[in-house]
C-alpha positions, 0 to 999 in steps of 0.5 A, spaced: 288 621 127 284 618 133 288 616 140 289 609 140 286 606 147 286 598 148 278 598 149 278 590 151 284 592 157 280 597 159 274 593 160 278 587 163 276 582 157 280 578 152 280 580 145 276 573 144 270 575 148 263 574 147 258 579 147 255 577 154 262 577 157 263 584 155 257 586 157 258 583 164 265 585 165 262 593 164 257 592 169 261 590 174 266 595 172 261 601 171 259 599 179 265 599 182 267 606 179 260 610 178 261 617 181 256 616 185 259 610 189 265 613 189 264 621 191 269 626 190 274 621 187 276 623 180 280 618 178 274 613 179 270 618 175 276 618 169 275 611 169 268 611 168 268 614 163 273 611 160 269 605 162 263 608 158 267 609 152 270 602 151 263 599 151 260 604 147 265 601 141 265 594 143 258 593 144 256 596 137 258 590 131 260 596 127 264 600 131 267 593 134 269 591 127 274 597 125 277 597 132 279 590 131 281 591 124 284 597 125 286 598 132 282 604 133 275 607 131 273 614 128 266 617 126 270 620 120 272 613 118 279 611 116 285 616 117 288 618 110 295 617 107 300 618 111 296 618 118 299 610 119 293 608 117 291 601 115 294 602 108 301 605 112 305 611 111 306 613 104 302 608 101 294 612 100 290 611 094 293 618 090 286 621 090 283 616 086 275 616 086 273 608 087 266 610 083 270 612 077 275 606 078 269 600 079 265 603 073 272 602 069 274 596 071 266 593 069 268 595 061 264 601 060 257 597 058 253 602 061 251 599 068 250 603 073 255 602 080 248 600 084 247 594 078 254 591 078 257 588 085 264 588 087 270 593 088 272 598 092 266 602 092 262 596 095 268 594 100 267 601 103 260 601 103 259 594 107 264 596 112 260 603 114 253 598 114 250 601 107 252 595 103 249 596 096 247 602 094 240 605 093 237 599 095 237 601 103 233 599 109 230 604 115 236 603 121 235 595 124 230 595 131 235 597 137 234 595 144 234 601 149 239 603 153 239 600 160 240 605 167 244 604 172 242 608 179 244 607 187 239 608 192 241 609 199 236 605 204 236 605 212 239 598 216 232 597 218 229 598 210 235 593 209 233 588 215 225 588 214 224 590 207 220 596 204 217 599 198 220 606 196 218 611 189 224 614 185 224 619 180 228 617 175 230 621 168 229 616 161 226 616 154 219 614 154 218 612 146 212 617 143 205 616 144 203 620 139 208 616 133 208 609 137 216 611 137 216 610 129 218 618 129 214 619 123 207 623 122 205 619 117 203 622 110 207 621 103 215 619 103 220 623 099 226 622 096 232 624 101 235 631 097 241 630 101 244 624 097 238 623 091 235 616 094 241 613 094 242 613 102 250 615 100 254 620 100 261 621 098 266 624 102 274 626 102 278 624 108 286 626 105 286 623 098 281 619 099 274 619 096 269 613 099 261 613 100 258 614 108 251 613 110 247 619 108 247 622 115 240 626 114 235 619 112 240 614 116 242 610 110 234 610 108 234 613 101 227 617 103 225 622 108 218 622 112 213 626 116 217 628 122 212 627 128 211 634 131 211 632 138 218 628 138 220 632 132 223 625 129 227 621 135 221 617 136 222 618 143 221 623 149 225 625 155 221 624 161 221 624 169 218 618 171 215 615 177 218 608 178 216 604 185 220 599 187 220 594 193 226 592 196 226 585 199 228 584 206 236 582 208 239 587 202 246 588 202 250 594 200 252 592 193 246 588 192 243 590 184 236 590 184 233 590 177 226 593 174 224 591 167 222 595 161 223 602 165 230 603 162 231 608 155 225 606 150 228 602 144 228 604 137 224 602 131 218 598 136 224 594 139 223 594 147 226 598 152 232 597 157 232 596 164 233 600 171 238 597 174 239 600 182 245 599 186 243 599 194 248 602 199 245 600 206 247 606 211 250 603 218 247 602 225 249 605 231 250 599 235 248 593 230 254 590 225 252 585 220 256 580 217 253 576 212 247 573 215 249 575 222 248 580 227 253 581 232 254 586 237 258 589 244 253 588 250 256 591 256 255 587 263 258 589 271 263 585 275 257 582 279 253 579 272 260 577 270 263 573 277 257 571 279 252 569 273 246 573 270 240 573 266 240 579 262 236 582 256 239 583 250 236 587 244 235 584 237 232 586 231 226 582 233 225 586 240 228 584 247 231 576 248 234 573 254 242 572 255 244 567 260 251 569 263 254 564 265 259 565 272 265 567 272 264 570 264 270 573 261 270 580 258 269 579 250 267 573 251 262 572 246 255 568 245 250 566 240 243 567 239 241 562 235 237 565 228 236 572 231 239 574 225 238 577 218 233 572 214 236 570 208 231 569 202 235 565 197 237 560 202 230 561 206 234 561 213 236 566 218 243 568 221 245 568 228 246 574 232 253 574 235 253 577 243 261 580 245 261 582 252 264 587 255 265 587 262 264 594 266 268 596 272 264 599 278 264 605 279 269 607 286 267 614 288 263 611 293 268 609 300 264 603 301 265 600 294 273 602 295 272 597 301 269 592 297 274 592 292 280 591 297 277 586 300 276 582 294 283 583 293 284 579 299 280 574 298 283 573 291 290 574 291 291 570 285 296 574 279 292 574 272 299 575 269 303 570 272 302 565 267 305 570 261 312 569 266 313 563 265 313 564 256 317 570 257 
């Protein structure tokens, strides 16, 4: 019996969540717990695996149907008698062959199991996606899986924008068979299922029909492509040019259409999603669209006022320091911050001054400070005592 897990809880969605809600929650949690963004964090790695497993079940309609009905998913189908499955302990079917049962139910009028609908055989066949015996079709075309990559960019690349080349591994449609997996030629009945597309399988005392694993339920075998061995896709190393727009931040995601894994049956490829991490700068600090910087100034510049040069992301700019400026006082340089393409505007640069004490190794400096203390005998802490 497979271990029961609440996949809805793992993805933080309700049981009536739509496929779009499930996909959005998966992408959010995959970004949060991705091993590349949490290096060395074993708990995040385990959580990432559980999120991947939950999405694999809930994004597949057939797997989701089984999980919703029985509270678990297993590749081998439903549990046998006494396993606590849907029929409950002690309520097995006692070794019945459901094919024989349905045949007898039709009264022995010479109709084959494939000619007459109904009965347990068709129910089980429908549940496992085969719905009707020999008249099987090839698996439906399915869009390729999306790929997730993380990318570190330096501070200036995030501010100015850049073009980078990534080497990624992905599945590409086979060029020899154009993704069909077939080399052409004659198509023959599958020898494993005899062309029915189904095989019988025992689970405990139960027997039921499953899709044939050799022909995937089609009942036919084709000449496999010699290049991809019938898979329809090849694992390749691909070089992808990615434009990093100016103003990106840590956590931003870029989408490159069609650079995910190849689809099946001629369906479109998935997309490539790139999660960015911006490396910090030595003294620039970004806060939203603003750039913050701490700037040292002298006692005389703070006391007498001055015009000083300030480094910005555009180069040098003049800043007027008023007379009597206090330590940690902040000034704003308009539109000297980061460009925001969505708002079509720029942030500001915030300059916080830090007053540096003079070097007092020189006796003349000491004497000047003594004279300053005599001329300005005020106690800057005097007002505090009134509030103690």
